[in-house]
C-alpha positions in Angstrom: -10.0 -0.9 -10.4 -9.1 -2.0 -6.8 -11.2 -5.2 -6.9 -9.4 -6.3 -10.1 -5.9 -5.9 -8.1 -7.3 -7.9 -5.6 -8.2 -10.7 -7.6 -5.1 -10.5 -9.5 -3.4 -10.9 -6.3 -5.3 -13.9 -5.2 -4.9 -15.6 -8.7 -1.0 -15.2 -8.5 1.0 -18.1 -7.0 1.0 -17.7 -3.1 4.8 -17.4 -2.5 4.0 -15.1 0.3 0.9 -14.7 2.4 0.2 -11.1 3.9 -3.2 -10.4 5.4 -4.6 -9.3 8.6 -4.3 -12.8 10.3 -1.2 -14.3 8.7 2.2 -12.9 7.5 4.5 -15.5 6.0 7.1 -15.7 3.3 8.0 -18.9 0.9 10.5 -21.0 2.8 10.7 -18.6 5.9 12.3 -15.9 3.8 11.9 -12.5 3.6 8.7 -10.6 2.6 9.0 -9.1 -0.8 7.6 -5.7 -0.3 8.2 -4.8 -4.1 5.9 -7.9 -4.9 3.5 -6.7 -2.2 3.0 -3.3 -3.6 2.2 -4.9 -7.1 -0.2 -7.5 -5.7 -2.2 -5.0 -3.7 -2.0 -2.3 -6.0 -0.8 0.4 -3.8 2.0 3.0 -4.5 5.7 3.2 -3.2 6.2 6.2 -0.9 9.3 8.0 -2.3 11.4 11.0 -1.3 9.2 13.6 -3.1 6.7 12.9 -0.4 9.0 13.3 2.5 10.0 16.6 1.1 6.6 17.6 0.7 5.5 16.9 4.1 8.3 18.9 5.4 7.4 21.8 3.1 3.8 21.8 4.2 4.3 21.3 8.0 7.6 23.0 8.6 8.6 20.1 10.8 11.4 17.6 10.2 9.9 14.4 8.8 9.7 11.5 11.2 12.5 8.8 10.9 9.9 6.3 10.0 9.3 8.7 6.8 12.9 9.2 6.2 14.0 5.8 6.3 11.1 4.3 4.3 9.5 2.4 7.5 6.3 3.7 6.0 7.0 2.9 2.4 3.7 2.5 0.6 0.4 4.6 0.2 -3.0 5.0 -1.3 -3.9 8.5 -2.2 -1.5 10.1 0.1 -0.9 12.6 -2.4 -4.6 13.7 -2.3 -4.5 14.2 1.3 -1.6 16.5 0.9 -3.3 18.4 -2.1 -6.3 18.8 0.1 -4.2 20.1 3.1 -2.4 22.5 0.8 -5.7 23.8 -0.4 -6.7 24.6 3.3 -9.0 21.6 3.6 -9.2 19.4 6.7 -8.9 15.6 7.2 -8.5 13.3 10.2 -6.6 10.4 11.1 -7.8 7.1 12.1 -5.8 3.9 13.3 -6.3 1.2 15.9 -5.2 -1.8 18.0 -6.5 -5.3 18.5 -6.1 -5.7 22.2 -4.8 -9.4 22.4 -2.0 -9.0 25.2 -1.6 -7.2 28.5 1.6 -5.3 27.2 2.6 -4.0 23.7 6.1 -4.7 22.2 8.1 -2.2 20.1 6.6 -3.3 16.9 3.1 -2.2 18.2 4.3 1.1 19.2 5.5 1.9 15.7 2.0 3.1 14.1 1.3 5.0 17.2 4.7 6.9 17.3 4.2 7.7 13.8 0.4 8.7 14.2 1.3 10.9 17.0 3.6 12.8 14.6 1.2 13.0 12.1 -1.3 14.5 14.5 1.2 17.2 15.8 2.6 18.0 12.3 -0.8 18.5 10.4 -2.7 19.6 13.6 -5.6 17.3 13.0 -7.9 15.0 14.9 -7.5 11.4 15.4 -9.8 8.5 16.2 -8.2 5.3 17.5 -10.4 2.0 17.6 -9.8 -0.8 19.9 -11.1 -4.1 18.2 -12.0 -5.9 21.6 -14.9 -7.6 19.7 -12.4 -9.0 17.1 -10.1 -10.5 19.7 -13.0 -11.8 21.6 -13.9 -13.8 18.4 -10.5 -14.7 17.1 -8.5 -15.2 20.5 -11.2 -17.1 22.2 -11.2 -14.4 25.1 -14.3 -13.5 27.3 -16.0 -10.3 26.6 -14.8 -9.2 30.1 -11.0 -10.0 29.5 -11.2 -8.3 26.0 -12.7 -5.1 27.5 -10.0 -5.3 30.3 -7.0 -5.6 27.8 -8.4 -2.8 25.6 -8.3 -0.5 28.9 -5.0 -1.8 29.5 -3.7 -1.2 25.8 -5.5 2.3 26.0 -2.9 3.3 28.7 0.0 2.3 26.5 -1.4 4.2 23.7 -2.1 7.4 25.8 1.5 7.0 27.2 2.8 7.7 23.4 1.8 11.4 24.2 -1.5 12.0 22.2 -3.4 15.5 22.6 -6.5 14.7 24.5 -8.0 17.7 22.9 -7.9 16.2 19.3 -8.1 12.4 20.3 -11.1 10.0 20.6 -10.2 6.3 21.7 -13.0 4.0 21.5 -13.7 0.3 21.9 -16.0 -1.7 19.7 -18.0 -3.4 22.5 -18.7 0.2 24.1 -18.9 2.6 21.1 -20.3 0.3 18.1 -22.4 -1.7 20.7 -23.2 -4.6 18.1 -22.3 -6.0 14.8 -23.2 -5.1 11.1 -23.5 -7.5 8.0 -20.5 -7.6 5.7 -18.5 -9.5 3.3 -15.1 -11.4 3.4 -13.5 -14.6 2.7 -14.7 -16.9 5.6 -15.8 -20.6 5.5 -19.4 -21.5 6.7 -17.8 -22.9 9.8 -16.5 -19.4 11.0 -18.1 -17.6 13.7 -20.8 -15.2 12.2 -19.0 -12.2 14.2 -15.8 -12.9 12.1 -17.8 -12.5 8.9 -19.2 -9.3 10.2 -16.1 -7.8 11.6 -14.5 -6.3 8.5 -17.1 -3.7 8.1 -16.7 -2.6 11.8 -13.0 -2.0 11.1 -13.9 -0.1 7.9 -16.5 2.4 9.0 -14.2 4.5 11.2 -12.8 5.8 8.0 -16.3 7.5 7.3 -16.8 10.5 9.3 -20.6 10.1 9.8 -19.3 7.1 12.1 -18.6 10.1 14.7 -21.6 12.4 14.8 -20.3 13.9 18.1 -17.1 14.9 16.0 -17.9 15.4 12.6 -21.5 16.4 12.3 -22.1 17.9 8.9 -18.6 17.1 7.8 -19.5 14.1 5.4 -16.9 15.1 2.9 -14.0 15.1 5.3 -11.1 12.9 4.1 -9.4 10.3 6.2 -5.8 9.2 6.5 -5.2 5.8 8.1 -1.5 4.9 9.3 -1.0 1.2 9.5 1.0 -1.7 8.7 0.5 -3.1 5.2 -1.1 -6.3 6.5 -4.2 -4.3 7.3 -4.5 -3.1 3.5 -7.2 -5.8 2.7 -9.6 -4.3 4.8 -9.3 -0.9 3.4 -9.1 -2.1 -0.4 -12.8 -3.5 0.5 -13.6 -0.1 2.1 -12.2 2.1 -0.8 -14.4 0.1 -3.3 -17.6 0.7 -1.7 -16.8 4.2 -0.2 -18.0 6.2 -3.5 -21.2 4.1 -3.8 -22.0 5.4 -0.1 -21.3 9.0 -1.1 -17.7 9.0 0.8 -14.2 9.8 -0.2 -12.0 7.0 -0.4 -9.8 6.7 2.8 -6.2 7.4 2.2 -3.4 4.9 3.6 0.1 5.4 4.5 1.5 1.9 5.2 4.4 0.5 7.0 7.1 -2.1 7.0 6.8 -5.1 9.5 8.8 -4.8 12.4 11.1 -7.8 12.4 11.3 -10.4 15.2 14.6 -10.7 17.0 15.4 -13.9 15.4 15.2 -12.7 11.8 13.1 -10.8 9.2 10.7 -13.4 8.2 7.5 -11.7 8.6 6.4 -9.9 11.9 6.6 -10.8 15.6 4.8 -13.4 17.5 3.1 -12.2 20.5 3.0 -16.0 21.6 6.9 -15.9 21.7 8.0 -13.4 24.3 11.4 -13.9 23.2 10.8 -12.6 19.8 10.1 -9.1 20.8 11.0 -6.4 23.2 8.1 -5.5 25.3 7.5 -2.0 27.0 7.3 -4.0 30.3 10.9 -5.3 29.8 13.7 -4.4 32.1 17.0 -3.1 31.1 18.1 -6.6 32.2 15.6 -8.3 30.2 16.6 -6.1 27.0 20.3 -6.9 27.5 19.4 -10.4 27.6 17.1 -10.8 24.7 19.3 -8.6 22.2 22.6 -10.5 23.2 20.8 -13.9 23.0 18.4 -13.6 20.4 19.0 -10.8 18.0 20.2 -12.4 14.8 23.4 -11.2 13.6 24.8 -10.7 10.3 28.3 -10.6 11.5 30.6 -13.4 10.5 31.6 -16.4 12.2 34.9 -15.3 13.5 36.6 -11.9 14.2 38.9 -12.6 11.7 36.5 -13.1 9.0 34.3 -10.3 10.1 37.4 -7.9 9.9 37.8 -9.1 6.4 34.3 -9.4 5.0 32.2 -7.1 7.2 28.6 -7.7 8.5 25.6 -8.6 6.1 23.4 -5.7 7.0 20.4 -7.1 4.8 19.9 -9.8 7.7 21.4 -8.1 10.7 18.7 -7.4 13.1 20.6 -5.2 15.6 21.2 -2.8 12.7 17.5 -3.0 11.5 16.3 -2.1 14.9 18.6 0.8 15.2 17.2 1.9 11.6 13.9 2.1 13.3 14.7 3.9 16.5 18.0 5.5 16.3 17.2 9.4 15.8 20.7 10.5 14.7 21.0 10.0 11.0 24.8 10.8 11.1 25.3 8.1 13.8 23.3 5.5 11.9 25.2 6.0 8.7 28.6 5.8 10.5 27.4 2.4 11.9 26.3 1.3 8.6 29.9 2.0 7.3 31.9 0.7 10.2 29.9 -2.4 10.8 29.3 -3.3 7.0 33.1 -3.0 6.6 34.0 -5.1 9.5 35.7 -2.2 11.5 32.9 -2.2 14.1 31.8 -5.8 15.9 28.4 -7.2 16.4 28.9 -6.7 20.1 29.5 -3.2 19.7 26.2 -2.6 17.7 24.2 -4.7 20.0 25.5 -2.7 23.0 24.4 0.6 21.1 21.1 -1.1 20.4 20.6 -2.0 24.1 21.2 1.7 25.0 18.7 2.8 22.6 15.8 0.3 23.4 16.4 0.8 27.0 16.0 4.5 27.0 12.5 4.2 24.7 11.1 1.5 27.0 12.1 3.2 30.4 10.6 6.6 28.9 7.5 4.8 27.9 7.1 2.9 31.3 7.3 6.3 33.2 4.8 7.9 31.0 2.3 4.8 31.2 2.8 4.8 35.0 1.3 8.3 35.0 -1.9 7.3 33.0 -4.7 7.0 35.5 -8.1 5.2 34.9 -9.7 8.7 34.8 -7.5 9.7 31.9 -8.6 6.4 30.0 -12.1 7.4 30.9 -11.5 10.9 29.4 -9.9 9.8 26.2 -12.8 7.3 25.7 -15.6 9.8 26.5 -18.0 10.4 23.7 -17.6 14.3 23.5 -17.1 17.1 21.0 -13.7 18.1 20.3 -14.1 21.9 19.8 -10.6 22.8 19.0 -9.6 19.8 17.2 -8.5 21.6 13.9 -6.9 24.6 15.6 
């Protein structure tokens, strides 16, 4: 049972901490994702799922699926079973708007969710948890709401279909708090204690009567990073008691900081990440100065021993964003053997990231306030399953 898995995880020695508020590994090492799967009680997403998605959608699987960026799941097989039977489902993901601009790690779940929306032709709800950031980040209500709208522009710029997408902020749509359970102390703000159910309820179709009236049995699939899993372990435990299906999850690795794979990037350190507002000059500077290299300490040693790809950040970033599988495999062999130098790999990464950021910036510049209003309007989506 999922509560038992959670209790077991809590009882084990805290060698690594992964939850919605903290991600850290023992001794500043790497996150052990195999241990995380065991502790959380989710399942590994293997190649059979990738092949099945391809068969069901007739679309080439996203690179995040092919390269195990999304590596774990809960009941994704049941979503695919239902889809194969001709049953519908909807997608739910979100963003905590705590910064003016997003970095590339923030874009990962939205890039993947856009692919899922297009491949399965299903509706999507996107939650902006401006109430959460108001409480945790000590932001004013006004500033939290403003950041939510600014982040909405970056999300819309990813290319979501407005006829199938509803974006909402908690302050505007939820309009208040509900009582819930989570592990906080008595000194915590009461809003913190009541927030987890606010993140949970979008996985129930009845939360959106303007979209899913009379469809209380509709399944929900949640693409997210694995640190969000605790919210939905709680949700999955109570869902059957409330008469709903358990939401399914498809969960990603953390996008590493430029300085090394010790968890996820820190929004408080601008040099730990590539932001969608960074110029080509910024990207070049950050990659060349901060991207941790697995190359050897001299050209002679590098030619002899090759790069350590397990710790090399430029190669890891390319494995997230370089679309061409053959080119990535070529770099893996050449760099790993020492025939390719770190500078060459960084140069290719700078090209790839610059293209992504410049494309996103152009798309975002075209997003008007009226478009944000349209995506966030409480309205039916009559063709959302067509």
